[in-house]
N, C-alpha and C positions, 0 to 999 in steps of 0.2 A: 675931587672930581664927584665923590660921592655926595657930598653936601650940596654942591652945586646942582646936582641932578635932583636931589630930593627937594630943594627949595624951588626949582623950577617946575617940578610936578605939583607940588602943593599950589604954587601961584596959579597954575593953569588948571586948577580943579581936578587933578589927577591924583587919586589916593594910592600911594604905594602898597604893595601887599607882600606880606612875607609868611611863609608858614612857621607855625609855633616852634617846630624842631630846629629851624635855623636860628630862631632867637635864643632857644637854649643853648645851642652850639656857641653862639657869639658870647653869651654870658660866661660859658665854660672857658673859652679861650682867650678873651680880651681881659685885660686887667682893669680897664676903664669903663665899668658898668654905667657910670653916669652918662657917658657918651652914647652908648646904645640906648638908654632910655630916652635921651634927648633926640636921637634918629627915629625913635618909635612913635614920637609925637606925631599925630596926624596920619599913621600908618595904620592899615588894617592888618590885624595879625589873625592869620587864618588857622583855625584848630587842625591838628593833624588827625584826620578821620581815619577810621579803619581801611575805608576804600583808598585813601591818598596813601596811607601805609602800605598796603598792598602793591600798588602800583609802583610805589618808590621802591620797594624792596625787590620787586621783579627787575625793574629797571637798573638798580645797583648790580644785581646778579650777572645782567647782560653787559655791563660795563665794566665788571670786574674791579669795583670799588667798594670801598667801606665808608666813603664819606657820604652818609645819608643826608646830611642838612643840605650839600648842594644838590643831591639827586631830588630831595623834596622840592628845592627851589625849582628845578626843570620840570617835575611833575606838575606843579602848580602853575608854572608859565605856559605848558602845553594845554593843560585843562581850560585856563582862563584866558588865553592867548595874550600873554603879557610879555614885555621887554624884560629882559634880565640885566642887572647891574651886580656884578661880582667879580671876584679876583681869581678863581680857579677856571681859568678859560679851557683848559685841555679836557677836564672832566665833563663841563658844561657842553663844549661842542660834541663830545663823543656821545652823550647821552642825547642830545637834541637830534643827532644824525640817526640814532637807533629808533628814535620816535618817528622819524621821517619828516621833520619839520626844519626849517630855517628860522631859528630864534634870532631877535635883535639882541645881540649881546653887547654891553658896555663894559669895558674893562677898567677897573679903579685901581 
């Protein structure tokens, strides 16, 4: 599903965006770094700025989670009005609700 959505986005001129902290988490937890590198082709990796870090930390505290990579994704999606493609739906939904937004969430 992830690959199909990625290819569809790129073929329609949509550039997927991911926060750098989520990329780091992917390399930390996934054994297949080559697949991550391939997925990042055509993707914008957004630096994790001090403002994004502050907002993410505050949101993580409100969600009572230590999963900063997922929270950084929600912070980015909220700020840039993006849809979200991810696995951790419970944390994503909780964070989005705390921000007062209904985000488009695609489970993979």
